[in-house]
N, C-alpha and C positions, 0 to 999 in steps of 0.2 A: 833637946830640940835645940836645932842649930841656932846660930846667932842669923837673926836677917839682915839680909845684905842696904845698905844705904842704897837710896837714890841719890846721884848726882840731881841735881837742882838745873832744870829745865831739857835732860837729856833724855831721847825717843822720838819719835816722829808722832808725827801729826794723827793716822791712824795706821795698825797693821794687825794682822790677820797671822793667830799663830796657831799649827794644831799639836795639840803634844798627848802626848804616844805614853799613857800608863802603864804597856807592856811592854814594850819595844816593840819588837819583831817579832812577838810569840804570840801563838793561832791555834782555834784550836783546829783549823781547816790547815789547807793544803794544795791550795787554787793551782794549779802547774803554772803559773803567767806572772806567780804574786812578784814583782821583783825585790817585794819589803821582806820576805822570810828571809832571806839571808844576811839580813842587818844583824842578825843576834849573833853570827862571828865578829863583830865589834867590841864589843861585851864578852868575852869569854868568862865564863864563870859568875853571872852574876845570876840573881832570881827574877828578871823581868817585873819589877812589881815599886812600884811610885809608893814610896818609904811618904807618913803620916806630916812628919814634918818637913819632905822637900813639894809637898800638897799645897800645905798651909805657904810656901815662901812663891811655888809659885802662882797659886792668884793672887797673895795679895801685889805681888811683881806689876804680874799683869796687871791690875785693875792702877796702879799708880806709875805705870809705866805710860796708859791711856792721856792720850789731853786732847780725845773727845768726852761727850759725855755718854756710847754709846758702844758698849767692850761687848765682845760671841767669846766665850771661853765654848774650846773648839774640844772634840777628843777624839782620836785617832789611834789606830796601832798598824801592823795587829789586831789582836781583836779585845779593844776596852771592854768589853762587858765581860772578862776573866774577869775583871777584879771585882764586882759583887756590886749588890747596889750601896750596903754600905757605904765604900771608898766615896760613891758618887753624891751621897747623904751628906758625906762631907765636906765635899768639896760646895759646893752652893749652904753649908752653913758658914765653910770659910766665902764666901764672898758678898752675904749678908753681915757679917763681919769689920768687912773692908772695902765695899764701896760707898760712893763717895753721895751725898744728899744730890737728887735729880739724878742719879747715873744709872743707865738700864743700864740690864743685864741678859744677856740673851744664850742659852747652850744648845749647844747641835752635840748630835754623834754619830758615828759614820760602824758602823757596825753589818757583819754577816748576817744578824737577826735568826741565829739559830740556839742561842739562849735564854731570850728574851720571853717569860713568864707572865703572867700577870701581874706579882709582887713589879718587875720591872718596869711594866709596862705604866701601871696605877702609878711609880714613880715620878715617870716620863710626863707625863699628863698635867700630876698637881705640878710637877715644874716649870712646863712647859717644851719641854725640849721638842727640837723639832729634829727627828733622827732620820737618817739618811741608811738604807736597805741598799743592799751591795744584792743585785741580779741580771741576770742574763736574759733574761726572756722565757721562752718557754721549754721546759723540761728538758729536751735533751738536745738545749742550747746551752739553758744554766751547765744541768752536769756531765755539758764534755772536759771540762778543765776546774771547774767549781766540785772537788770533794775534801770527804775530809782526809786525817792520816792515815785511814788506814783504807784510801781507795774509793769510798760507797759512796753513792750519788747524795748531793744535800739540797735537793730542789723540794723535800718536804716538810725538810725541817727550817727551811729558810720562809718558808709558805706557813707552816705556822704560827713565826716569830710574828708574821705579817698581823697573819689575823689576830695574834692576843694587843697589835698595836690598833685596829682598830678596832676594834670588840672595847675599848680603853679610850675612844675618840684620840690618840697619837696624831700629831701632827707628821708625817710623814713624805722623807720623796726618794727617789729609785734611781741609782750611780748605778749604769749599765755601761761591760766595759765592752766593746769591738774586736773583734776576734776574727781566726777561720771555719766559728762552728755559726757565728750570725752575724755578720758581716753584708752575706748576702741575701740578707733578710728584712730589710728594713720597715717595708709596713707591717708586715707579723709578727715583729717585736717592738714596734711602734703599738701599734694595737693592741698586743696581750698586755701590756705596761697598763695602756688609759682604759681596757674595759674590763678585764680578767685583775690585775693586782688594785686597779683603780687610781692607779698615781696622779698628778694631777700638776708636777713638780719631775722635774725626767733633767738627769744629765745622759753622753755619752762620751765614753773614753773609749781613745784608741789603744789598745797594747801592740807596745814596740817593742821589741826582747832585743837588747841590741849584742849581737856576736861580737867579741874580737876574732880575725882571723887565726891566729896564730892557736886559741885555743882550740882549731876544728881539725876532729881526725879524718875525718871525708877530702879530698884533694878538693882546692879548691874549681879546679876543672869539671867535676863530677856534681856539681853544684846547680847549673843551669840559672847560673846567677841571672837578674835581670840589672836596673843600677840602684842598688841598696836592701836590696832581696833579696837571699837566702833560699833557694826554695826545699830543701830536708831542714831540719831542727836536729844538730846531733845532742840535744840537752831537751828529756823528757820534765825534767820538774827541775825548784828553784837546789831540790838538791843533789844535783850530777854537773852541778858549777861549782868554783868559785865566788865568794863575797862579788856581789853584782855590781858593778859602776860601770856611769855611763862612759860604756866604752866602745868603738867597733866602729866599723860601715855597715856589718851585715845586719841584716835580722831572722829570730827562726818563721817557723814558716807556719804556725799559732800569732806569728800578728798581723795585722791589718794592711795591707795595702793603701797605698796612699790612693788609687782608685777607685777601691771597695768604701777608702771614709766618704770618697766624694760623694758616691752615688747613694751609700749610703743616706748623709745629712736631706742629699737633694729630693732621697725619695720621699724621707719622712715629711720635710718640710712640704714638697706639695697634700700630701695626706695631709699636716694640720692649715697650713690655713686656707687650707676649704671646708675646715668645719670645725678646730679648734682654736684660733687667736682668741683667746680673754680665759677659754675653758679648761687650758691645758699651758701649762710653759715650761718649753724647751729651752734651757742652759744656752745653746748655746745660738739658738734664734737670739735672746733676750739679745745675749753680746755683737751680735752684728744688726741690731737693731740699734743698737746701742751708738756701734762708731758711724754709723747713717745719715743719725739723727746731729751725733757731734757731741755725744753725752760722752766722761768719763767709761770704758768698759766696767764691769764687775767684776772682770775674769783676770790674769796677769797673764795669762797665757795670749789672748789677742790685746795685748796692751802693750803701749809704745815699750816704755820699760818696765821692771817688777823689782822685785827684790822686798816688800811691804806681807808675804804670807811665806813665813817660816816654821818651820819645825823641830821642838823640843822630845826628845829620849826620858823615857822614866826616870836616870837619876842627873839628871837637868840642863844634858852637856843640850847647846843648841846651834840647831845647823842653818846653814841657808834659805834652805828652798825641803821640800817634802821627798822631792827628785832628785836631791845629790846628799842622803844621808851619808857623807864621805868623808873621811880625815880633815881632805882638803879646803870645804864647805863648811868647818866645824867654827862655830865661832868663838864656844867657847861655855862657861858650866855659869846657874844664873845663881851656885849657890860664892863662886867668887869672884863672877862680875857682872851689878847689875842688872836684869834683862834690859832694860831703857837703853845702858849705852851699849849690849852687844847688836840689839835692831839698830842703831844709828853710827854705826861703826866705819870706817875707812871702809873696811873688805866686805860689810856687808852692802855700801852705797856701789860704789866698781862693782859687787858683783849686779845689782836689779838695773844698771847703766852699761851693762857687757850686753845686755838686747840687744841695746840701739844701735850702738859705738862698734859691735861688729856685724852687723847688719851686708852680706852682700852686695852688691850694686845691681846686681839680677835682680832684689828684692824692693830695693831703692827707688829704682824703676818702675816698678809694678802696678800696675790702673790696679790692686787692689790692696795694694798695700796698707789703706789705710784702715783696713778692714779684719786684717792683718799682722802684721807687725813681724813677720818671721816667723810666728809662731812660738814655742816650746824653746827654751834654749835647749832641753833637752836631745830635744830630735834634731837636730841641725846639724847632723853631722856626711848628711850626701855634699856633691860639690853641683855648682851651676852648669848647665850649657853653656859657659866656656871655660869651665876647669878650676871658680875659685871657689870654695871650704866656707859652709856654715849656709847651706843650702837647707832647708828642711827636709826633711824623710816625706814629706806630707803637702809639701808641698803643690802637687798634681790635684788635692782632692781640696785642698782649701781655694785650690785658682778655680774649680769648676763648681765647688759650690758657691762661693762669694757671686761667680758672674753668675748664676742662674737663681742666688733668688737677687738682684739686683733693680730687676723694676717693682717686684715689692715690695720691698723695702723702700724704695724712694718713694713709693708710693700709702708706704705707712706712716714715713714718715712726714709727709705731707700733713695724712688726716692729724695727729699728731699735732702738727705748730698751727692746726684748725682749733684745737680745745677740741678732733672729735677722735671715735675711740676707731683703732686699726681692725678692730672687728668686721668695719664693714666691708673694710676687702671678702667679706669669705660670701656677702652679695653680688659683688664686683666676678668673683671665679664660673658661680654659678650661671651668672650668666653668660661671660664668657667662654662658658664651655660647654654650655649647648649653641651658642652659634658657631663655635670647630664641628666640633658632632653635627651640625647640617650639612656644614660645609664641606665635610669629611665624606658623608653619606651623600653628596655632588658632586664627587671627584672621583675619579678614577682608581681605581688600586695601587697600578704602577705610577700614581703620580707624589710628588711633595703633598707631604701633610699641612693645612690650615696652618695647625698650631706652630708652624715655628720650626718645628724638633729636629729639622733635616733630614725624620725617616723617608722609608711610603707610608702610604695611605696604609694597608695594609697590614704594617709594621706600625703603626700607631692607632691614632683616634680611631681606624676602619676597622681593625685588630678584631673588635668584640661584633664585629655586624657576619 
């Protein structure tokens, strides 16, 4: 066993989150849009399995590096369940060995769900794991890009794994990526996740596959470009391209557009706010409410700075962020430098502050900056209307969504300040919708809809009449 690395007294940060990847980038699936699968090229010849002595060091250093009484052990991949249940049993044993008195430790794992059996589900239940299941909506939408290494669909296998979790009463949430196949079907996707999957916690993650123009064989003039978007994708999967880096100002046609993203979130919000407040939790809505209420958001994407959500590879290499597992963002290895020192390093501090310090003036002057803060740095690769670099590719979608939810977010914030439940808004919407329907029934078909959408009555609240 390797010698323990001593932790520098007083090092580390108040709190940070670390995604550990025990299988590196290896996975039993071959999702066409997965940016991480090509990261195996960083480690030629590796077995992509976390060794037991490194597991020991990882758990010990994670606990020692945190100055807070609440620690999360988070597993991701690749596909972490490929390690087998005994690996995770050892990880829990190491936690019990090193945890400090009074310390609370939570376990999370993000998985495609296809390898979950009764033994693994039972283990998750026993140790109170929160399991994140990746599913992209109903069968046709999910199977569009989430295929196995033979190109076969995976929907049925994911649903079987989910049934094992439900049978053992394991806590789970869902992660749904938004792309060409599902982004135009927001309500259908949301209702499927809510009603058929039974999800009460949801994340919607936009797929944005960047393309460096020099790698494209198709002449740019033939791509039919709109700002930041290539309408055709010369790559069909990660195997057709070199090591994926956050480079290039074009994206594949699998990628969601800014307009699609904003419309998707707005449509889901309109469904959620009318019936599911307090019953279903959508990460983006919670983050938005925190910003409107004046509390720090739980998601780095819409925080003013970042740098407290890091990633660790199967061999102990630590990187600034899960989206920046690249040589330029490698901080070091925990077998050579204590984890606490890597987290608190000047390199990582600069990485986190750059999110705020490189924000274009267009963003600094924006009316929804308080809710957006420029989004994730990985997506800030297009230009502002006045030609300044560093605008988020999703900017138009963020603006549309945050402006769409401004009034209900202000109303929910006021309810919270009065120690009342935001779910009271459901009744308000029921009354307001009835008022609008009644007003629309008295309006001409070509009059502006009384809801204020800007559409004609016949295309809005009068369309069902």
